ZAMI-374319 format. One record per residue: x, y, z of N, C-alpha, C in turn. Coordinates in steps of 0.02 Angstrom, whole numbers, plus 50000, padded with zeros to 5 digits. Last residue first. Layout:
BEGIN
+-------+-------+-------+-------+-------+-------+-------+-------+-------+
!    nX !    nY !    nZ !   caX !   caY !   caZ !    cX !    cY !    cZ !
+-------+-------+-------+-------+-------+-------+-------+-------+-------+
!     X !     Y !     Z !     X !     Y !     Z !     X !     Y !     Z !
...
+-------+-------+-------+-------+-------+-------+-------+-------+-------+
***
This chain:
BEGIN
+-------+-------+-------+-------+-------+-------+-------+-------+-------+
!    nX !    nY !    nZ !   caX !   caY !   caZ !    cX !    cY !    cZ !
+-------+-------+-------+-------+-------+-------+-------+-------+-------+
! 49036 ! 50822 ! 50393 ! 49038 ! 50831 ! 50321 ! 48999 ! 50778 ! 50285 !
! 49039 ! 50788 ! 50526 ! 48984 ! 50830 ! 50503 ! 48981 ! 50838 ! 50428 !
! 49159 ! 50721 ! 50543 ! 49097 ! 50682 ! 50547 ! 49037 ! 50722 ! 50521 !
! 49250 ! 50825 ! 50542 ! 49250 ! 50778 ! 50486 ! 49184 ! 50740 ! 50484 !
! 49224 ! 50883 ! 50665 ! 49214 ! 50924 ! 50604 ! 49212 ! 50879 ! 50542 !
! 49261 ! 50782 ! 50753 ! 49190 ! 50800 ! 50748 ! 49177 ! 50843 ! 50686 !
! 49394 ! 50747 ! 50770 ! 49357 ! 50718 ! 50714 ! 49286 ! 50740 ! 50708 !
! 49480 ! 50799 ! 50862 ! 49432 ! 50749 ! 50884 ! 49390 ! 50719 ! 50829 !
! 49593 ! 50887 ! 50899 ! 49591 ! 50841 ! 50842 ! 49544 ! 50784 ! 50861 !
! 49521 ! 51041 ! 50964 ! 49553 ! 50975 ! 50971 ! 49550 ! 50937 ! 50905 !
! 49426 ! 51143 ! 50988 ! 49499 ! 51155 ! 50990 ! 49537 ! 51091 ! 51004 !
! 49294 ! 51135 ! 50962 ! 49320 ! 51094 ! 51018 ! 49393 ! 51109 ! 51033 !
! 49292 ! 51228 ! 50855 ! 49245 ! 51234 ! 50911 ! 49272 ! 51196 ! 50973 !
! 49388 ! 51183 ! 50765 ! 49398 ! 51248 ! 50798 ! 49352 ! 51256 ! 50859 !
! 49455 ! 51029 ! 50748 ! 49390 ! 51062 ! 50758 ! 49403 ! 51127 ! 50797 !
! 49554 ! 50932 ! 50638 ! 49549 ! 50988 ! 50685 ! 49479 ! 51016 ! 50688 !
! 49521 ! 50755 ! 50635 ! 49535 ! 50818 ! 50602 ! 49524 ! 50874 ! 50652 !
! 49522 ! 50584 ! 50616 ! 49536 ! 50638 ! 50662 ! 49555 ! 50700 ! 50621 !
! 49420 ! 50442 ! 50591 ! 49454 ! 50500 ! 50562 ! 49462 ! 50554 ! 50615 !
! 49438 ! 50272 ! 50629 ! 49411 ! 50337 ! 50650 ! 49454 ! 50393 ! 50621 !
! 49500 ! 50153 ! 50598 ! 49440 ! 50171 ! 50561 ! 49408 ! 50237 ! 50581 !
! 49617 ! 50156 ! 50674 ! 49563 ! 50110 ! 50692 ! 49497 ! 50130 ! 50660 !
! 49646 ! 50319 ! 50619 ! 49671 ! 50264 ! 50660 ! 49611 ! 50222 ! 50681 !
! 49692 ! 50446 ! 50511 ! 49643 ! 50394 ! 50524 ! 49677 ! 50338 ! 50563 !
! 49713 ! 50627 ! 50508 ! 49737 ! 50558 ! 50510 ! 49681 ! 50510 ! 50527 !
! 49763 ! 50786 ! 50438 ! 49715 ! 50742 ! 50471 ! 49745 ! 50672 ! 50472 !
! 49881 ! 50856 ! 50419 ! 49818 ! 50891 ! 50409 ! 49762 ! 50852 ! 50444 !
! 50050 ! 50871 ! 50467 ! 49987 ! 50834 ! 50473 ! 49928 ! 50880 ! 50459 !
! 50190 ! 50873 ! 50385 ! 50145 ! 50923 ! 50412 ! 50075 ! 50892 ! 50410 !
! 50330 ! 50785 ! 50411 ! 50263 ! 50775 ! 50386 ! 50218 ! 50825 ! 50422 !
! 50498 ! 50803 ! 50367 ! 50444 ! 50823 ! 50411 ! 50377 ! 50814 ! 50375 !
! 50627 ! 50803 ! 50309 ! 50596 ! 50741 ! 50333 ! 50541 ! 50755 ! 50384 !
! 50670 ! 50914 ! 50245 ! 50674 ! 50915 ! 50318 ! 50647 ! 50851 ! 50350 !
! 50651 ! 50886 ! 50112 ! 50714 ! 50918 ! 50131 ! 50723 ! 50921 ! 50207 !
! 50520 ! 50838 ! 50106 ! 50576 ! 50791 ! 50103 ! 50641 ! 50822 ! 50126 !
! 50381 ! 50865 ! 50181 ! 50437 ! 50907 ! 50160 ! 50500 ! 50864 ! 50163 !
! 50218 ! 50818 ! 50149 ! 50284 ! 50793 ! 50168 ! 50338 ! 50838 ! 50138 !
! 50064 ! 50856 ! 50211 ! 50115 ! 50878 ! 50164 ! 50182 ! 50855 ! 50190 !
! 49931 ! 50736 ! 50236 ! 49967 ! 50798 ! 50249 ! 50016 ! 50814 ! 50194 !
! 49862 ! 50607 ! 50326 ! 49852 ! 50650 ! 50268 ! 49888 ! 50715 ! 50283 !
! 49908 ! 50450 ! 50380 ! 49913 ! 50522 ! 50392 ! 49906 ! 50559 ! 50326 !
! 49852 ! 50309 ! 50451 ! 49856 ! 50341 ! 50385 ! 49854 ! 50416 ! 50398 !
! 49919 ! 50184 ! 50559 ! 49892 ! 50251 ! 50549 ! 49901 ! 50273 ! 50476 !
! 49919 ! 50056 ! 50679 ! 49923 ! 50074 ! 50608 ! 49888 ! 50141 ! 50598 !
! 50001 ! 50079 ! 50837 ! 49940 ! 50071 ! 50796 ! 49955 ! 50089 ! 50724 !
! 50103 ! 50103 ! 50927 ! 50104 ! 50040 ! 50890 ! 50040 ! 50027 ! 50849 !
! 50005 ! 50218 ! 51017 ! 50070 ! 50184 ! 51011 ! 50062 ! 50116 ! 50978 !
! 49897 ! 50301 ! 51040 ! 49901 ! 50267 ! 50976 ! 49966 ! 50228 ! 50965 !
! 49903 ! 50365 ! 51161 ! 49841 ! 50331 ! 51143 ! 49850 ! 50285 ! 51083 !
! 50037 ! 50418 ! 51159 ! 50015 ! 50372 ! 51211 ! 49953 ! 50332 ! 51191 !
! 50089 ! 50510 ! 51064 ! 50083 ! 50440 ! 51048 ! 50052 ! 50393 ! 51098 !
! 50141 ! 50636 ! 51046 ! 50139 ! 50608 ! 51114 ! 50131 ! 50533 ! 51110 !
! 50125 ! 50647 ! 50907 ! 50191 ! 50654 ! 50937 ! 50193 ! 50624 ! 51007 !
! 49986 ! 50633 ! 50895 ! 50030 ! 50583 ! 50864 ! 50100 ! 50587 ! 50894 !
! 49938 ! 50744 ! 50961 ! 49919 ! 50677 ! 50985 ! 49964 ! 50623 ! 50956 !
! 49998 ! 50849 ! 50881 ! 50015 ! 50840 ! 50952 ! 49996 ! 50771 ! 50979 !
! 49970 ! 50884 ! 50751 ! 50011 ! 50824 ! 50762 ! 50022 ! 50808 ! 50835 !
! 49896 ! 51000 ! 50756 ! 49870 ! 50945 ! 50717 ! 49907 ! 50879 ! 50732 !
! 49971 ! 51093 ! 50826 ! 49910 ! 51068 ! 50857 ! 49881 ! 51008 ! 50820 !
! 50142 ! 51035 ! 50795 ! 50090 ! 51086 ! 50796 ! 50026 ! 51055 ! 50825 !
! 50292 ! 50979 ! 50731 ! 50255 ! 50991 ! 50794 ! 50206 ! 51049 ! 50786 !
! 50292 ! 50872 ! 50599 ! 50302 ! 50942 ! 50615 ! 50261 ! 50957 ! 50677 !
! 50348 ! 50707 ! 50626 ! 50292 ! 50753 ! 50621 ! 50314 ! 50824 ! 50638 !
! 50450 ! 50600 ! 50523 ! 50437 ! 50636 ! 50585 ! 50383 ! 50689 ! 50573 !
! 50456 ! 50441 ! 50463 ! 50436 ! 50508 ! 50445 ! 50418 ! 50543 ! 50510 !
! 50570 ! 50313 ! 50434 ! 50535 ! 50351 ! 50485 ! 50519 ! 50421 ! 50458 !
! 50564 ! 50159 ! 50342 ! 50584 ! 50229 ! 50349 ! 50541 ! 50263 ! 50402 !
! 50518 ! 50030 ! 50318 ! 50565 ! 50041 ! 50373 ! 50590 ! 50112 ! 50381 !
! 50419 ! 50009 ! 50228 ! 50487 ! 49997 ! 50204 ! 50540 ! 50015 ! 50256 !
! 50306 ! 50049 ! 50296 ! 50315 ! 49978 ! 50284 ! 50386 ! 49961 ! 50261 !
! 50358 ! 50182 ! 50408 ! 50326 ! 50156 ! 50348 ! 50342 ! 50082 ! 50340 !
! 50322 ! 50252 ! 50557 ! 50368 ! 50204 ! 50527 ! 50332 ! 50171 ! 50468 !
! 50306 ! 50410 ! 50615 ! 50272 ! 50361 ! 50572 ! 50325 ! 50316 ! 50541 !
! 50344 ! 50443 ! 50787 ! 50352 ! 50455 ! 50716 ! 50313 ! 50401 ! 50679 !
! 50352 ! 50517 ! 50952 ! 50330 ! 50468 ! 50903 ! 50339 ! 50492 ! 50832 !
! 50454 ! 50526 ! 51086 ! 50430 ! 50565 ! 51029 ! 50414 ! 50517 ! 50973 !
! 50462 ! 50517 ! 51260 ! 50452 ! 50480 ! 51197 ! 50425 ! 50529 ! 51145 !
! 50588 ! 50596 ! 51363 ! 50520 ! 50584 ! 51340 ! 50518 ! 50547 ! 51273 !
! 50711 ! 50607 ! 51420 ! 50689 ! 50662 ! 51377 ! 50618 ! 50653 ! 51350 !
! 50732 ! 50493 ! 51502 ! 50753 ! 50559 ! 51525 ! 50720 ! 50616 ! 51486 !
! 50680 ! 50388 ! 51430 ! 50661 ! 50393 ! 51500 ! 50679 ! 50462 ! 51528 !
! 50744 ! 50401 ! 51307 ! 50673 ! 50419 ! 51312 ! 50651 ! 50426 ! 51384 !
! 50875 ! 50414 ! 51245 ! 50863 ! 50418 ! 51317 ! 50791 ! 50441 ! 51329 !
! 50975 ! 50331 ! 51123 ! 50913 ! 50363 ! 51142 ! 50903 ! 50361 ! 51217 !
! 51091 ! 50301 ! 51044 ! 51096 ! 50319 ! 51114 ! 51033 ! 50358 ! 51136 !
! 51059 ! 50159 ! 50934 ! 51064 ! 50231 ! 50949 ! 51065 ! 50243 ! 51024 !
! 51038 ! 50025 ! 50900 ! 51103 ! 50045 ! 50926 ! 51111 ! 50119 ! 50943 !
! 50913 ! 49989 ! 50868 ! 50962 ! 49986 ! 50813 ! 51030 ! 50011 ! 50835 !
! 50842 ! 50015 ! 50980 ! 50846 ! 49945 ! 50960 ! 50896 ! 49934 ! 50903 !
! 50844 ! 50151 ! 50969 ! 50885 ! 50120 ! 51022 ! 50895 ! 50046 ! 51006 !
! 50749 ! 50173 ! 50873 ! 50819 ! 50181 ! 50854 ! 50866 ! 50152 ! 50906 !
! 50634 ! 50149 ! 50952 ! 50647 ! 50109 ! 50891 ! 50720 ! 50113 ! 50871 !
! 50647 ! 50247 ! 51050 ! 50647 ! 50176 ! 51070 ! 50663 ! 50132 ! 51010 !
! 50638 ! 50365 ! 50967 ! 50697 ! 50350 ! 51008 ! 50702 ! 50277 ! 51027 !
! 50510 ! 50353 ! 50908 ! 50570 ! 50356 ! 50866 ! 50632 ! 50337 ! 50907 !
! 50380 ! 50252 ! 50942 ! 50425 ! 50299 ! 50974 ! 50491 ! 50297 ! 50935 !
! 50263 ! 50239 ! 50804 ! 50313 ! 50211 ! 50850 ! 50351 ! 50268 ! 50884 !
! 50130 ! 50197 ! 50707 ! 50154 ! 50249 ! 50752 ! 50200 ! 50217 ! 50803 !
! 50153 ! 50131 ! 50544 ! 50140 ! 50118 ! 50615 ! 50168 ! 50175 ! 50656 !
! 50078 ! 50187 ! 50392 ! 50129 ! 50149 ! 50428 ! 50105 ! 50138 ! 50499 !
! 50059 ! 50303 ! 50255 ! 50035 ! 50251 ! 50300 ! 50093 ! 50215 ! 50333 !
! 50007 ! 50455 ! 50194 ! 50066 ! 50417 ! 50214 ! 50044 ! 50366 ! 50267 !
! 49940 ! 50543 ! 50062 ! 49925 ! 50501 ! 50120 ! 49985 ! 50457 ! 50132 !
! 49991 ! 50711 ! 50013 ! 49970 ! 50642 ! 50005 ! 49950 ! 50608 ! 50069 !
! 50100 ! 50830 ! 49939 ! 50036 ! 50816 ! 49971 ! 50019 ! 50743 ! 49962 !
! 50263 ! 50870 ! 49959 ! 50221 ! 50821 ! 49924 ! 50158 ! 50808 ! 49965 !
! 50388 ! 50992 ! 49935 ! 50328 ! 50970 ! 49970 ! 50287 ! 50923 ! 49927 !
! 50497 ! 51026 ! 49857 ! 50506 ! 51021 ! 49929 ! 50446 ! 50991 ! 49965 !
! 50454 ! 51038 ! 49727 ! 50509 ! 50992 ! 49741 ! 50516 ! 50979 ! 49816 !
! 50358 ! 51138 ! 49740 ! 50337 ! 51070 ! 49723 ! 50392 ! 51020 ! 49740 !
! 50440 ! 51250 ! 49768 ! 50390 ! 51228 ! 49816 ! 50370 ! 51156 ! 49803 !
! 50514 ! 51260 ! 49648 ! 50549 ! 51246 ! 49710 ! 50500 ! 51221 ! 49763 !
! 50412 ! 51296 ! 49560 ! 50448 ! 51233 ! 49550 ! 50483 ! 51213 ! 49614 !
! 50378 ! 51422 ! 49607 ! 50329 ! 51368 ! 49612 ! 50363 ! 51301 ! 49604 !
! 50497 ! 51489 ! 49573 ! 50475 ! 51487 ! 49643 ! 50425 ! 51431 ! 49653 !
! 50506 ! 51477 ! 49432 ! 50555 ! 51444 ! 49475 ! 50532 ! 51439 ! 49547 !
! 50406 ! 51457 ! 49306 ! 50401 ! 51490 ! 49371 ! 50446 ! 51452 ! 49421 !
! 50390 ! 51401 ! 49180 ! 50448 ! 51443 ! 49192 ! 50447 ! 51478 ! 49259 !
! 50300 ! 51313 ! 49131 ! 50275 ! 51380 ! 49145 ! 50332 ! 51429 ! 49160 !
! 50378 ! 51200 ! 49128 ! 50354 ! 51228 ! 49065 ! 50330 ! 51299 ! 49074 !
! 50392 ! 51180 ! 49265 ! 50451 ! 51196 ! 49225 ! 50431 ! 51226 ! 49158 !
! 50261 ! 51147 ! 49299 ! 50290 ! 51209 ! 49324 ! 50350 ! 51229 ! 49283 !
! 50251 ! 51023 ! 49235 ! 50205 ! 51078 ! 49217 ! 50234 ! 51145 ! 49239 !
! 50352 ! 50954 ! 49302 ! 50355 ! 50962 ! 49229 ! 50311 ! 51020 ! 49207 !
! 50304 ! 50955 ! 49433 ! 50366 ! 50989 ! 49417 ! 50373 ! 51001 ! 49343 !
! 50188 ! 50877 ! 49415 ! 50182 ! 50946 ! 49437 ! 50245 ! 50986 ! 49421 !
! 50246 ! 50755 ! 49379 ! 50201 ! 50790 ! 49332 ! 50194 ! 50864 ! 49351 !
! 50319 ! 50729 ! 49497 ! 50353 ! 50734 ! 49432 ! 50310 ! 50772 ! 49382 !
! 50217 ! 50723 ! 49593 ! 50270 ! 50773 ! 49599 ! 50306 ! 50784 ! 49533 !
! 50144 ! 50613 ! 49544 ! 50113 ! 50679 ! 49548 ! 50166 ! 50734 ! 49551 !
! 50241 ! 50513 ! 49559 ! 50215 ! 50529 ! 49493 ! 50184 ! 50598 ! 49492 !
! 50254 ! 50516 ! 49698 ! 50312 ! 50531 ! 49656 ! 50289 ! 50550 ! 49586 !
! 50125 ! 50477 ! 49733 ! 50150 ! 50541 ! 49756 ! 50209 ! 50563 ! 49713 !
! 50123 ! 50348 ! 49677 ! 50076 ! 50399 ! 49653 ! 50099 ! 50469 ! 49672 !
! 50224 ! 50291 ! 49754 ! 50231 ! 50294 ! 49682 ! 50185 ! 50346 ! 49652 !
! 50170 ! 50303 ! 49882 ! 50232 ! 50339 ! 49867 ! 50242 ! 50344 ! 49792 !
! 50059 ! 50219 ! 49864 ! 50049 ! 50289 ! 49883 ! 50111 ! 50329 ! 49866 !
! 50123 ! 50098 ! 49834 ! 50077 ! 50127 ! 49786 ! 50068 ! 50201 ! 49800 !
! 50195 ! 50078 ! 49952 ! 50232 ! 50085 ! 49889 ! 50188 ! 50117 ! 49836 !
! 50095 ! 50064 ! 50044 ! 50137 ! 50124 ! 50049 ! 50176 ! 50133 ! 49984 !
! 50041 ! 49941 ! 50000 ! 50000 ! 50000 ! 50000 ! 50044 ! 50063 ! 50000 !
+-------+-------+-------+-------+-------+-------+-------+-------+-------+
***
């Protein structure tokens, strides 16, 4: 699934860059090269604990757990810290759960800017009324 999503994202980025290059707008071309809108799937894991298993000097007990999306191919995508990603970064509710994150991936910084996400069949999106990622705004659509 992730390979298909990444392939489609790559194809979209290539087509978008080609269109922008033809238009001659260098600023837009640079934006497209740096950001890819899409759905990214994998498992929510503590980045430090996972890397500790690979030999890293992670100290989650001292500095806290910070979660990331581990894709099926073993890559880690980190979340841009903001109100949309706060529940994913903390990870307590969703640790080791399969997640589909909708957002913008900035490859130059390995950061995924979360717009919404789906876990256990429930969609989570920002609600200004509740001031939380509770999904009530998505449910009303």
